[in-house]
TIMARMI-84641 format. One line per 4 residues: number of its first residue (from 0); their letters; for each residue x, y, z of C-alpha. Coordinates in pm, whole numbers, plus 50000, padded with zeros to 5 digits. Example, Ala and Ser with C-alpha at 12.3 -4.5 7.8 and 13.67 -1.06 7.14 Angstrom:
BEGIN
0 = AS = 51230:49550:50780  51367:49894:50714
//
This chain:
BEGIN
0 = MNTN = 70143:70672:41997  70106:70779:42359  70301:71078:42479  70434:71120:42829
4 = PAER = 70206:71382:42994  70513:71546:43152  70646:71621:42805  70333:71824:42724
8 = RKYA = 70354:72041:43035  70498:72391:43018  70780:72460:43265  70917:72802:43360
12 = LVTG = 71199:72879:43602  71221:73219:43770  71539:73317:43954  71481:73542:44254
16 = GNKG = 71119:73433:44242  71053:73464:44613  70973:73837:44621  70907:74152:44423
20 = IGFA = 70886:74132:44046  71001:73769:44048  70712:73669:44274  70465:73855:44051
24 = ICQG = 70610:73680:43746  70553:73345:43918  70190:73444:43982  70140:73543:43619
28 = LLAA = 70297:73226:43484  70081:73011:43709  69777:73192:43570  69910:73114:43220
32 = EFDV = 69905:72744:43316  70278:72691:43353  70439:72468:43608  70663:72723:43779
36 = ILAA = 70997:72652:43942  71055:72927:44197  71429:72965:44252  71570:73146:44555
40 = RSIE = 71897:73158:44743  71764:72945:45027  71500:72676:45060  71342:72878:45341
44 = NATT = 71292:73179:45113  71151:72960:44838  70909:72764:45055  70780:73077:45232
48 = AIEK = 70695:73229:44894  70539:72906:44768  70308:72890:45068  70168:73229:44966
52 = LQSD = 70101:73115:44610  69891:72816:44717  69927:72616:44397  70010:72254:44322
56 = NIHA = 70202:72369:44014  70478:72562:44195  70808:72400:44287  71107:72516:44493
60 = LVLD = 71469:72526:44378  71774:72661:44561  71981:72874:44324  72225:73155:44401
64 = VSND = 72311:73318:44068  72633:73466:44210  72777:73120:44281  72870:72876:44003
68 = DSIE = 72853:72571:44230  72498:72664:44330  72399:72713:43965  72541:72375:43864
72 = RAAK = 72372:72196:44154  72041:72359:44067  72067:72259:43701  72147:71899:43799
76 = EYGE = 71857:71885:44046  71625:72034:43784  71716:71761:43537  71638:71494:43793
80 = KFTH = 71284:71625:43841  71169:71773:43510  71182:71666:43147  71253:72003:42982
84 = LDVL = 71246:72380:43037  71029:72606:42822  71109:72943:42980  71403:73068:43187
88 = INNA = 71355:73410:43346  71679:73560:43475  71518:73792:43728  71754:73775:44028
92 = GIYP = 71959:74089:44073  72100:74344:44315  72106:74723:44335  72411:74802:44549
96 = DEDV = 72469:75168:44456  72412:75367:44773  72606:75688:44835  72837:75625:44538
100 = NILT = 72876:75753:44184  73104:75672:43891  73383:75881:44049  73372:75707:44387
104 = VDRE = 73253:75350:44327  73510:75086:44419  73607:74767:44240  73436:74541:44496
108 = LLDR = 73097:74700:44430  73147:74687:44054  73248:74320:44079  72949:74229:44296
112 = AMNT = 72693:74393:44066  72847:74254:43749  72884:73905:43895  72519:73886:44002
116 = NAFG = 72333:74090:43742  72523:74001:43425  72750:73703:43475  72488:73525:43686
120 = AIRT = 72237:73537:43400  72496:73412:43152  72608:73122:43370  72250:73025:43458
124 = TQAF = 72155:73020:43091  72460:72805:43012  72383:72559:43290  72016:72521:43197
128 = LPHL = 72075:72509:42822  72050:72126:42807  71700:72153:42956  71600:72444:42729
132 = SKAT = 71722:72246:42428  71469:71972:42504  71175:72213:42475  71000:72334:42162
136 = AARV = 71061:72706:42103  71221:72778:42441  71263:73134:42566  71514:73311:42791
140 = INLS = 71408:73645:42942  71662:73874:43105  71533:74135:43351  71726:74447:43262
144 = SDLG = 71651:74817:43317  71632:75147:43135  71935:75232:43352  72118:74980:43138
148 = ALDG = 72018:75137:42807  72282:75347:42632  72067:75660:42665  71968:75578:43023
152 = ISTE = 72288:75487:43208  72343:75708:43511  72653:75836:43684  72463:75791:44014
156 = TPSY = 72407:75416:43965  72743:75309:43826  72761:74940:43913  72392:74876:43843
160 = SLSK = 72394:75064:43511  72709:74893:43389  72587:74549:43493  72254:74594:43313
164 = LALN = 72434:74734:43009  72643:74416:43009  72329:74206:43052  72179:74369:42743
168 = GATI = 72496:74283:42556  72472:73926:42679  72114:73910:42546  72236:74001:42198
172 = LLAT = 72520:73748:42213  72304:73466:42349  72031:73534:42094  72286:73508:41814
176 = ALKF = 72445:73192:41954  72110:73018:42014  71936:73123:41693  71988:72790:41520
180 = QKIA = 71859:72602:41824  71541:72809:41795  71579:72942:42149  71471:73306:42177
184 = VYSM = 71647:73545:42416  71500:73880:42519  71585:74172:42748  71314:74371:42921
188 = CPGW = 71274:74674:43144  71000:74638:43408  70996:75010:43488  71016:75163:43835
192 = VRTD = 70842:74909:44055  70741:74912:44422  70977:74647:44557  71258:74631:44812
196 = MGGS = 71484:74750:44531  71255:75013:44380  71122:75154:44706  70772:75251:44818
200 = NASR = 70753:75564:44602  70785:75376:44274  70508:75429:44019  70436:75066:43928
204 = SPAQ = 70305:74763:44111  70497:74432:44091  70221:74296:43865  70270:74586:43624
208 = GADT = 70643:74529:43630  70593:74159:43557  70352:74207:43266  70610:74227:42986
212 = AIWL = 70789:73919:43119  70464:73721:43107  70402:73842:42751  70752:73747:42642
216 = ATDA = 70710:73404:42799  70379:73336:42628  70290:73546:42324  70589:73743:42192
220 = DLNL = 70713:73664:41842  71017:73435:41852  71164:73637:41565  71206:73927:41808
224 = SGKF = 71486:73738:41981  71780:73960:42072  71563:74270:42128  71488:74492:42429
228 = FRDR = 71131:74557:42550  70928:74773:42783  70549:74769:42810  70538:74498:42541
232 = KQIP = 70706:74732:42291  71058:74719:42154  71291:74991:42281  71651:75082:42185
236 = F = 71941:74919:42365
//
């Protein structure tokens, strides 16, 4: 029996894939022979990044994880173009904590970080679940931070720490809920990376920050679903 070639291809979607760690993840997944869907908040941002990657296996998608309408439109458009989704990498995020701490941060800042960093990943996973369900052994990878670990949360990064703490909680919940669909869900910390968010003094390159995400997308044991990783090793939540 002949099989549709599209059904044998590996598809990965990376939110916030147009720069920083997300862009490096796209590069790594292309090298691992995935078709990569690079999602960004605007088509201009996506196409500019795609031009730099110079591959026939990279595709643009407009997706703003802070907006439910944008997420739903992106999921619908994805389904019109691709047969299934093997890997979803919830990379898009913000770091809005400047000149605030837990005693001064306001509700608007807390809302914005939580909406993008935690709720955005949950809603994106929900919207793309029909496509993940059509894959064999699909994986969801949430880009978290050691600032979201219980022993790493900081009074100086209140909205970011709380949003990543919530994202880690969402990883546990999603992994439990999707266990019987054989969809693995992981959290990972990329470390301190030289990006717009991490700054020029950070100790790691984007490629180093992306390494664990590539490993989780390709080689990690599916039975490790619901766990938290850094440098390809499990770490405590």
